C-alpha positions in Angstrom: 11.7 0.3 -31.9 10.9 0.8 -28.3 9.5 -2.1 -26.3 7.0 -2.4 -23.5 8.1 -5.1 -20.9 6.1 -5.9 -17.8 9.0 -8.0 -16.2 7.6 -11.0 -14.2 4.0 -10.2 -12.7 1.3 -12.3 -11.4 -1.6 -12.8 -14.1 -4.1 -11.1 -11.9 -2.1 -7.8 -11.9 -0.9 -7.7 -15.5 -3.3 -5.0 -16.7 -2.3 -2.5 -13.9 1.3 -3.2 -14.8 0.9 -2.7 -18.5 -0.6 0.8 -17.8 2.1 1.8 -15.2 5.0 0.6 -17.5 3.4 2.5 -20.6 2.9 5.8 -18.7 6.5 5.5 -17.3 8.1 4.8 -20.7 6.1 7.5 -22.5 6.7 10.1 -19.8 8.8 12.4 -22.2 6.4 12.1 -25.0 3.5 13.0 -22.5 5.6 15.9 -21.2 6.2 17.1 -24.8 2.6 16.8 -25.8 3.5 14.1 -28.6 0.8 12.0 -27.1 -2.1 12.6 -24.6 -2.8 10.5 -21.5 -6.2 9.8 -22.9 -4.5 8.0 -25.9 -2.2 6.1 -23.6 -5.3 5.1 -21.6 -7.3 4.0 -24.5 -4.5 2.1 -26.3 -3.4 0.3 -23.0 -7.0 -0.8 -22.5 -7.2 -2.3 -25.8 -3.9 -4.1 -25.3 -5.1 -5.4 -22.1 -8.3 -6.6 -23.6 -6.3 -8.7 -26.1 -4.0 -9.9 -23.3 -7.1 -11.0 -21.2 -8.3 -13.0 -24.1 -4.9 -14.9 -24.4 -4.2 -15.3 -20.6 -7.7 -16.2 -19.5 -9.8 -17.3 -22.3 -7.1 -19.3 -24.1 -4.5 -20.2 -21.7 -6.9 -20.5 -18.8 -4.3 -19.0 -16.4 -5.2 -18.6 -12.6 -4.6 -15.0 -11.1 -1.7 -16.4 -9.1 0.1 -17.7 -12.1 3.1 -15.5 -13.4 3.4 -14.1 -16.7 5.8 -11.7 -18.5 4.5 -9.6 -21.6 6.5 -8.0 -24.2 5.3 -5.9 -27.3 7.0 -3.2 -29.4 5.3 0.0 -30.1 5.5 3.5 -31.8 4.3 6.9 -31.2 3.4 8.6 -34.4 0.8 11.3 -35.3 -0.4 11.6 -31.7 -1.3 7.9 -31.5 0.2 4.9 -29.7 0.5 1.9 -32.1 1.3 -1.5 -30.7 3.3 -3.8 -33.0 1.3 -6.9 -32.4 3.4 -9.1 -34.5 6.1 -8.6 -31.8 3.8 -9.6 -28.9 5.3 -12.1 -26.7 3.7 -13.9 -23.7 5.6 -16.0 -21.3 3.4 -17.9 -18.8 4.6 -19.8 -15.6 1.9 -21.7 -13.9 1.5 -21.9 -10.1 2.2 -25.3 -8.6 -1.0 -26.7 -7.1 -1.1 -26.6 -3.2 -1.5 -30.4 -2.9 1.6 -31.1 -5.0 3.6 -28.5 -3.0 2.3 -30.0 0.2 3.2 -33.6 -0.8 6.7 -32.5 -1.8 7.3 -30.9 1.5 6.1 -34.0 3.5 8.5 -36.2 1.4 11.4 -34.2 2.0 10.6 -33.7 5.8 10.5 -37.5 6.2 13.8 -37.8 4.3 15.3 -34.8 6.1 18.1 -36.9 7.7 19.2 -38.5 4.3 19.0 -35.3 2.3 21.2 -33.3 4.9 23.7 -36.2 5.0 24.3 -36.3 1.4 27.0 -34.1 0.0 25.7 -31.0 -1.9 26.1 -31.3 -5.8 27.7 -28.4 -7.7 24.2 -27.6 -9.0 22.7 -27.3 -5.5 25.7 -25.1 -4.4 25.4 -22.8 -7.4 21.4 -22.5 -6.9 21.7 -21.9 -3.1 24.5 -19.4 -3.3 22.8 -17.4 -6.3 19.5 -17.2 -4.5 21.2 -16.2 -1.2 22.8 -13.4 -2.9 19.5 -12.2 -4.6 17.7 -12.5 -1.4 19.8 -10.3 0.8 17.8 -7.3 2.2 18.6 -4.2 0.6 20.6 -1.7 2.8 18.5 1.2 4.2 18.9 4.5 2.5 18.4 7.9 3.9 18.0 11.1 1.8 20.5 14.1 2.3 19.0 17.8 2.7 20.3 18.3 -0.9 17.8 15.6 -2.1 14.8 17.0 0.1 15.5 20.7 0.1 11.7 21.8 0.1 8.4 20.2 0.3 5.1 22.0 -0.8 1.6 20.7 -1.0 0.5 21.3 -4.8 -3.0 19.8 -4.7 -5.7 17.4 -3.5 -7.2 14.2 -4.9 -11.0 13.4 -5.2 -10.5 11.0 -2.3 -9.0 13.6 0.1 -5.4 13.0 -0.1 -3.1 15.8 -0.1 -0.1 15.7 -2.6 3.2 17.4 -1.9 6.1 18.0 -4.3 9.6 17.3 -3.1 12.3 19.4 -4.5 16.1 19.3 -4.3 18.6 22.0 -3.8 18.8 22.6 -7.6 15.3 23.3 -7.6 14.4 20.2 -9.7 11.5 17.8 -8.7 12.9 14.9 -6.7 9.8 13.1 -5.7 6.3 13.2 -4.1 4.7 12.6 -0.8 0.9 11.6 -0.4 -0.8 12.6 2.8 -3.9 10.4 3.6 -6.2 10.9 6.5 -6.0 7.7 8.8 -7.2 7.0 12.2 -7.3 10.5 13.5 -3.8 11.1 12.1 -2.1 10.9 8.7 -0.5 8.1 6.7 2.3 9.4 4.6 3.6 7.6 1.5 6.8 9.0 -0.1 8.5 8.3 -3.3 11.9 9.9 -4.1 14.0 9.8 -7.4 17.3 11.4 -6.5 19.0 10.2 -9.7 18.2 9.0 -13.2 18.6 5.4 -12.2 17.6 5.4 -8.6 14.3 5.5 -6.7 13.2 4.9 -3.0 10.1 4.8 -1.1 9.0 4.9 2.5 5.7 5.2 4.4 4.9 6.2 8.0 2.2 7.5 10.2 2.0 10.8 12.0 -0.4 11.6 14.9 -1.7 14.8 13.2 -4.3 15.5 10.5 -3.1 16.3 7.1 -4.1 19.9 7.5 -2.2 20.2 10.7 1.3 18.9 9.3 3.3 21.8 8.3 5.5 21.7 5.1 8.7 22.2 7.0 7.7 19.7 9.8 7.0 17.2 7.0 10.4 17.9 5.3 12.2 17.1 8.5 10.3 13.8 8.9 11.3 12.8 5.4 14.9 13.3 6.2 14.6 11.0 9.3 13.1 8.1 7.6 14.7 5.1 6.3 13.8 4.2 2.6 13.8 1.0 0.6 15.1 0.9 -3.0 12.3 0.4 -5.7 12.1 0.2 -9.4 12.6 3.6 -11.1 10.1 3.2 -13.8 7.5 2.1 -11.5 8.4 5.0 -9.2 8.0 7.6 -12.1 4.7 5.9 -13.3 3.4 6.2 -9.7 4.2 9.9 -9.4 2.6 10.6 -12.9 -0.5 8.8 -11.9 -0.9 10.6 -8.7 -0.4 13.9 -10.7 -3.2 13.0 -12.9 -5.6 12.6 -10.0 -5.2 16.0 -8.8 -8.2 18.3 -8.9 
């Protein structure tokens, strides 16, 4: 049975994360026509109402608290059915500012003693593990094989131009969104060069979207450094932007 999992997300953003993950996981069913986007929107809205009752009305969580939500589901007869008996919610409360401030002050006052004491095995494991996790990801740059062509495919109601990015095999490799900004253009790009890889970047150009040619845009995309992002979130963002096209 497939499972929707939000990962760790602040409570104030849980509803958007549920929608994005659902659309990402159901992209094949949507493409095949096994289910419509309207059904996904309606069913995720229902789930989000139930989660609101749990998180806000019953647990009294603040928007800054962290949650993780999991629930199994099935797609049958053009409908999306949540297996509510499998619904799991994990909640991690935010530590009050006063408590954090007091801890900081106490440690700062005792800084000499803290640093003079030999680190415990637990402390070494904790710090080394976190240090490895927090190393900045290396910059990634696409090759001409990944960004072989760029073509504007439409516009959204808010005036954004959306360009499809195609690789050398003729397959869709990503999307660029061109948004008017301060007399120029803000460009936001998502690339999915492989099944398990996704990257993003954003930059500004001193030209209006209508003045920015497709070949010029392609060259700019090849020059930019990219950061790695979650694949499912990347695909969900691309699908959502496609839905907004007029």
